N, C-alpha and C positions, 0 to 999 in steps of 0.2 A: 039738632045739628049732629055732625058725624061723631064727635067724641062722646055724645050722649048715648050713642048706640053700643059702645064698647062696654062689655060686662066684666066685672072683676073676676080674676082667676079663682077657680074653685079649689079651696085648700085641701079638700078630701081627695083630689085627683092624685096626690103624691103618696098616698097610703100604700098602694101596691109596691112601689119602688122600695120604700123603707121596710116593708115586710120581707121583701126578697133579700135585702142586705142583712137584716137581722137573722134570717134563716141560715145564710152562709156563715155569718159570724158565730152563730151558736152551734154550728156543726162540730162535733168532736174531732180533734186532731189525733192522727195515729201516734201511738207511743213509739219510743226508740226500739229498733230491732235487736233481739238478743243474739249474741254471737253463737255460732254453732259449736257444739262441743266436739273436741278432737276424738277420733275413734280410739278405742282402747287397743294398745299394742298387744299382739298375740306372740307369745314366746314359748320356747321349749327350755326345759331346765334339766340339770342333773343334780342328784342329791350327793353332796360332798361326803366322801367316805375314804378312809385310808386304803391306798392301793400299793401293791408290791412294785417297788421301783428298782430297776436294774442300775446299780451304781456304776455306770460306765461313762467315761468321757469320750466323746467322738471328735476327731480332728481330721483335717484335710492334709494329705501328703502327696509327695511326688517321688517317682522312681528315679534314682540317680545311679549311673554306672559306677562300678567299683573303681575303675580308672578311666579317664577320658582326656583326650588331648587332640588339638588341631595340629596337623603336620604343616609347618611353615619352613621354607628354606632360610638358612642363615645368611646367605649371600645372594646377590642378584646375578642372573645369567640365563642362558637358554637351556631348556631341558633336553638332554641327550638320551636319557633312559627313564622310563616310567613303568613301574610295576605296582599297580593298585588293583588287587583282586577284590572287587567290590562285593561286600557282604560275606567274605570268607575270612577265616582266621589266619593269622600269621604269627610267627614266633618272634621273640625279642631279637633285635639285631638284623632282621631281614631288610635288605636294601629296597626302599620304596621308590626312590628317584635319584638321578644324578644330574648335575649341572655341568655345562661345558667348563673344563678346567685346563684347556690347552695352554693358555697364557701362563697360568701358575706353574704347570709342569715345565714349561720353557724357562721360567725364572729359576726353578730349582736346579735345572741342568746347568744354567749359567753360573749359579752360585757355587755349584760343586766344582766346576772348572777353576773358578777363582780360588776356591778353598784348596784345591790340590797344589796350585802354584804357591799360595801363601804358606802352606805346610812345608814345602820344599825350601822356601826362602828361610823359614824359621829354623829348619834343620841346619842349613849352611851357617846361619848367624850363630847357632849354638856352638858349632865347631870353632868359628872365629873368636867367639867370646872366651872359649877355653884357653886360647893362646894369646888373649888380649889383643886380637886383631880388630875388634870393634868395641865401642863402649856399650854400657848396659842399656842405655836409652834406645839405641837402634834395635837391640834384641827385643826389648819390651814392646816396641811398636810392631814388630813382626808377629809376636805372640798375640797382641791385641787384634791385629788384622785377621788372624786365624779364628779367634773366638767370635769376632763380629760376623764373619761369613757363616759360621756354624749357627749362630742365632738367626740370621736371615733365612737360612734353609729351614730351620725349625718353624719359624713364623709362617713361611710360605706353605710348608707342609700342613700346618694347622688350617690355613685357608682352603687347602685342597680337601681336607677332611670335612670341612663345612659344606662342600659341594655335594656330599653324599648324605642323603636323608634316609635314616634307618628307623625301624619300628622301635620305640623306646621301651615297649613291653609287649608281651603276648596278648593278643586280643583280636577283635573283629574289625576289619577295615570298612569304613563307610563308602559313600559314593565319591567317585572321582570328580574333581572340580576343574581340572586343567587337562590339556591335551599334549602329547609329545611334540617337542619343538617350540613350545610356548616360552616367552620370556617372562620370568618370574622374579619377584622381589621378596623382601622379608615379610611383606603384608599379604602375600598370596597364600591362600589355603589350598593345599594339594588334595588333602582328604582328611578324614577323622579316623581315629582308632579308639576303641573302648572295650573294656572288659565287661561282659554281661553274664558270665557264669555265676557270679555272686553279686547281686545288686544291693544298693543301699536305698533307704527310704528317709527322706527329709520331711519332717512335719513340724507344725507349730502348736503350742498349747498356751492358753492364758496363764499368766504368771501365778495365779492363785492355785494352779494345779502342779506347780513345779515340784512339790513334795512327793508327787506320785511317780516321778521319773528318777531312776537310779541306774548307774552303769551296771550292765549285766542283766537288768530286768527284761521282761518280755512284754510285747504288745501284740494285739491281733490286727492283721492287715487284710482288708477286703480288696484283693487284686482284681478279681473279675466281678464287675458289678452285675453281669447278666445272671450268673448262677449263685451269687451271694456267698461264694466260698471264701473262707478265711484261712490265713496262714500265719505262722508265728514269725516274729522278728525280734532280734536281740538288740537292745539299746547299747551303743558303743560310745556315744559322747553327746554332750549338750553344749550349746553356745554359752560361754560364761556370762555374757551380757544380754539382758532382756532388750528387745527392740524398743527404741524410744518412741516410735510412732504408734505401734499397735499394742505395746506392752505384752507381747507374746514371747515365749521362749522357744528357740529353735532346737530341735532334737534330731539326732541321726541314729538310725537302726539298720541292721543287716538282716535281710531276708534269709531265714534258715534253710528253706527248701523252695524249689521252683524258680522260674525266671519270669521276667517281665521286660517290656520295652522301656528303656530309659526315657524319662519325660512324661510317662503315663501318670494319670491321676488315680489316687487310691484313697480309701477311707481307713483311718487308724482308730482303733478302739483301745482305750487305756482303762484298766480295771482300777476303780477308785475305792474298793473295799466291798464288804458284804452287802447283799441286798437289804433293803429296809422298807418300812411302811411310810407312805406319805400321801397327802391329798393331791390328786392330779386333776387338772382341768384342760379342756382343749385350748390350743394356742390361740385360736381365733376368738376365744371368749375374753381375752385380755385386751383392755383398752390402754394403749400407751399414752403416757402423759409426759410433760416436760421433766418432771421430777419423779413421779410415781407411776406404778402400774395399777390399774383399777379393774375390779370385777363388779358386775351388776347382780345383786341378790334380790329375791322376792321376799319381802317381809310385810305381812299384813295386806297382801294383795297389791303392794306398791313397789316401785323400783327403789332400791337402796344402793348407792354407789359407795364402794369400799376400797380403800387403798390396801394393796397386798404386797408381799415380798415373794419374789419368785426364786426358784432354785434350779435343779437339774432340768434340762430340756431334752425331750425325746423328739422323734420325727413329727408327731402330731400333738403331743401333750406337753404340759409344763408343770413342774412341782410348785405348790403354794406352801411356802415356808411359814408364813404368818398372815393373819387377817381373816381366814375362813375357818370355821369350826365344823366338825362332822355333823351332818344333818342339815346344813344350810342348803337352800335352793339356789343354785348358780345358773344364771341365764346363759344359754349357749347359742340360741338363734334369736334374731331380732335385736341383737345387742345395740346396734347403731340407731334403732328407733326408740329406745328407752330414754326417758327423761327423769331426772331426780324427782322422787315422790309422786310420779305419775302412775296411774293404775295400770296393772298388767294382767293379762289373761293367759293362764298357763294352758297350753294346748296338750302337752304331754311330757312325760318324764323319760329321758333318754339315758343311755349308758355310754361309757367311753368306747366300748367295742362297736356299738351301733354308729356312733359318730365317725369312727375311723374307717368303717366300711363305706360310709357315704361319701368320703373324700375321693 
């Protein structure tokens, strides 16, 4: 029969399949990959050593005219005369401008006519009073009328004087701001006048250096930044109160010689005492923090971050008051790539002079 022809399955036919699965299962799995090591940071260092520090405090200042004023009219009206010699000196009392005062002059003339009549009336009343022709009250009213008219004339004459604008002091007149015939008010600027023969210098210092400033003392002023020339200025006054926002003290000095344009920027150098020795590092080597300033040192081939206290600042360098000892290796390049206790490779040893020339 048909079912007698079917042969049972051969058990050994599955051996190759199981052998293949066993081979795949027994194959070794690859181990976890090791992270690549970060490259060693290459840096340049300087050897900390005491340097000569010029004990000078640098401040920013502004040239101020010895005297300065804007010329405004005191009354409103039309300009009938204008004398503004732009950029030229004028003497005190020179008439700069006149405003139309025809109405005021007419008022004075009218008051003078009334005054003449009032004076004659008062004289007649005086004679009548002597013979008891009038009472004392009528005579007093006549005298009061005379005095009132005199006051009116004086008041109108004062208004006429206000229509004349004069130079309040001798100085150089600035640029003209109006034209002849213009209608001006008290807010109109006709021109400026200022004294530039002897200029002042206003500058500010941090309050911690207030003890360096005294009346009659001298400071150095760099007026011309191009040739770096310095001139002497004498301190004449200081602001009694320190600025509450900046905690700076405002100082005013007078330039002893030379002139400068008012409003110009100057550098002021205040001597803070004799030169001294101090450890100096480049400013860009300092890492500012919320509370402290830090430097990176090379110790045992690794980066060591150290809190330091800074002092006097120069154009490119800063004084380290505490935190660094002579002989320490201070990182000056690659500072931003250094990590605490990470290895460092020193490429070379620099000097402050070399670093300053490279800037």
